[in-house]
C-alpha positions as CSV (number, residue, x, y, z in Angstrom):
1,M,22.0,105.5,84.1
2,T,24.6,105.4,81.3
3,P,27.8,107.5,81.3
4,Q,27.1,109.2,78.0
5,H,23.5,109.6,79.2
6,V,24.6,111.6,82.7
7,K,27.1,113.8,80.3
8,R,24.2,114.6,78.0
9,K,22.2,115.6,81.2
10,M,24.8,117.8,82.5
11,V,25.2,119.8,79.0
12,D,21.7,120.1,79.0
13,F,21.3,121.4,82.5
14,M,24.5,123.8,81.9
15,V,22.3,125.1,79.0
16,F,19.7,126.2,81.0
17,N,22.2,127.3,83.8
18,N,20.6,125.7,86.9
19,P,23.3,124.8,89.7
20,E,20.7,122.6,91.4
21,K,20.2,120.0,88.6
22,I,24.2,120.3,87.6
23,Y,24.7,119.0,91.2
24,R,22.4,116.2,91.1
25,A,23.8,115.2,87.7
26,Q,27.1,115.1,89.2
27,A,25.9,112.8,92.6
28,V,24.9,110.5,90.3
29,K,28.1,110.4,88.5
30,A,29.8,110.1,91.7
31,T,27.9,107.1,93.4
32,P,30.6,104.3,95.0
33,P,30.7,101.1,93.0
34,Q,28.3,98.4,95.3
35,P,29.7,95.9,97.4
36,V,29.5,92.6,94.8
37,Q,29.1,88.7,96.2
38,E,28.9,85.2,94.8
39,I,25.2,84.9,94.0
40,E,23.2,81.4,92.6
41,M,19.8,82.7,90.7
42,I,17.6,79.5,91.0
43,V,15.4,80.2,87.9
44,E,12.1,78.1,87.8
45,Y,10.1,77.9,84.6
46,F,6.2,77.5,84.0
47,D,7.1,74.1,82.1
48,K,8.5,72.9,85.5
49,T,12.2,72.8,84.6
50,V,14.9,74.3,87.1
51,E,18.2,76.3,86.3
52,S,20.7,77.4,88.5
53,I,23.1,80.1,87.3
54,S,25.7,81.3,90.0
55,I,26.9,85.0,89.2
56,T,29.1,87.8,91.1
57,F,27.3,90.7,91.0
58,N,25.6,93.2,93.7
59,L,22.4,91.4,94.9
60,E,20.6,95.0,95.5
61,E,21.5,95.6,92.0
62,L,20.6,92.5,90.6
63,E,17.0,92.5,91.9
64,K,16.7,95.6,90.6
65,L,17.4,94.3,86.9
66,V,15.6,91.0,86.9
67,S,12.4,93.2,88.5
68,S,13.1,95.5,86.0
69,S,12.9,92.6,83.3
70,F,9.8,91.2,84.5
71,G,8.0,94.5,84.5
72,T,8.8,95.2,80.9
73,G,9.3,91.8,79.6
74,A,12.7,92.7,78.5
75,S,15.1,89.9,78.0
76,M,17.7,89.1,81.0
77,N,21.4,89.3,78.9
78,F,24.2,87.4,80.7
79,T,26.8,88.8,78.0
80,S,29.7,88.1,80.3
81,A,29.0,84.7,80.9
82,N,30.9,81.9,78.8
83,P,29.2,81.7,76.5
84,P,26.6,84.1,76.6
85,F,23.2,83.8,77.1
86,S,19.7,85.1,77.9
87,I,16.3,84.6,79.6
88,N,12.9,85.3,78.8
89,P,11.2,86.4,81.8
90,R,7.7,85.7,80.1
91,W,8.7,81.8,80.7
92,V,10.0,82.3,84.4
93,K,7.6,81.4,87.0
94,K,10.2,82.5,89.8
95,I,13.4,83.2,90.5
96,T,15.2,82.8,93.9
97,Y,18.3,84.2,95.1
98,R,21.2,82.4,97.3
99,T,24.0,84.2,98.7
100,K,27.0,82.2,99.5
C-alpha cells in the first residue's frame, strides 16, 4: 500500500466513523521496516539464457513482488539500479534466490 492509499482509507473510515477500521488502517501504516539482506536472483529465461542479479532487499517482500509480477504479467522494474532496468515475466522460466 502506498502512503497516499493509506491516508485515503483513513479519511474514508473517519467519514463513516468506524473506529475498528480506523485502528486497522493505522496498524497498516505503523508496520516496522523489514530486515534487508543481500540476495542473488538467478533468472532463467525460456531461451535458456541465465542472468544473475545482486540486490539488497527483504527476501519475503521480494518473493511477494515477483509472485505478483508473474500473476499479473506486469514487468518487474528495478528503478534504483544503475542503469535502471526491467524484466518481462513472460520470458522468464524460473527465478532462484540465494542469500549471502
